C-alpha positions in Angstrom: 66.5 139.6 266.8 64.6 138.1 264.0 65.4 138.2 260.3 62.0 138.2 258.5 61.6 137.9 254.8 58.2 138.4 253.3 56.7 135.1 252.3 54.1 135.8 249.6 53.2 132.2 249.0 53.7 128.6 250.3 53.6 129.4 254.0 51.5 128.6 257.0 50.4 131.1 259.6 50.1 129.9 263.1 49.0 131.6 266.3 51.2 132.2 269.3 48.7 130.2 271.3 50.1 127.2 269.4 53.7 128.2 269.0 54.1 129.1 272.7 51.7 126.6 274.2 53.0 125.6 277.6 51.4 122.2 277.8 52.2 120.8 274.4 55.4 119.1 273.5 57.7 120.5 270.8 56.8 117.4 268.8 53.0 118.2 269.0 53.6 121.8 268.1 55.7 120.9 265.1 53.3 118.2 264.0 50.3 120.6 264.2 52.2 123.2 262.2 53.1 120.6 259.5 49.5 119.3 259.3 48.2 122.9 259.0 50.5 123.4 256.1 49.1 120.5 254.1 46.2 120.7 251.5 42.9 119.4 252.6 42.6 115.6 251.9 46.3 114.8 252.5 46.8 111.6 254.4 47.8 112.4 258.0 47.6 108.9 259.4 50.2 107.8 261.9 51.6 105.5 259.3 51.9 108.3 256.7 53.4 110.7 259.2 55.9 108.1 260.4 57.1 107.6 256.8 57.7 111.4 256.5 59.4 112.0 259.9 62.0 110.1 262.0 60.0 110.3 265.3 58.3 107.0 264.8 54.8 105.8 265.2 54.7 105.8 269.1 55.9 109.4 269.4 53.7 110.6 266.6 50.6 108.9 268.1 51.4 110.6 271.4 51.7 114.0 269.8 48.4 113.5 268.0 46.7 112.6 271.3 48.2 115.8 272.9 46.7 117.9 270.0 43.3 116.2 270.5 43.3 116.8 274.2 44.0 120.6 273.6 41.4 121.0 270.8 43.9 121.4 267.9 42.8 118.1 266.3 39.8 115.8 266.2 39.7 112.3 264.9 36.6 110.3 264.2 36.2 106.8 262.8 33.8 106.5 259.9 32.5 103.6 257.8 32.6 104.3 254.0 29.9 102.9 251.7 32.4 100.2 250.8 32.4 99.0 254.4 36.0 100.2 255.0 36.6 102.0 258.2 38.7 105.2 258.0 39.7 107.9 260.5 38.7 111.4 259.5 41.1 114.0 261.0 40.2 117.7 261.3 43.0 120.2 262.2 42.0 123.4 263.9 44.3 126.5 263.6 42.2 128.1 266.3 40.7 125.5 268.6 37.0 125.8 269.4 36.2 127.0 272.9 35.7 124.2 275.4 
């Protein structure tokens, strides 16, 4: 049984393909859900996520690698005009076909 209240605002909608994914850890599923709930441009670096959650950098890094392996996340390194190197993260709520 589920008690479901209508959520007219401030919610994230995720597919069962993520919520019930048999190969992703619970940490990866939860982290993907959290990332999808954030506005575009929010810092989702390992450091920022470790400050928000108790799992620690190693576990968060592992969950991010899982999400990358299954197409829910892509991370690319880019050099800014200032010369600084940053990681650009794209979260997919419906991973592209491989």
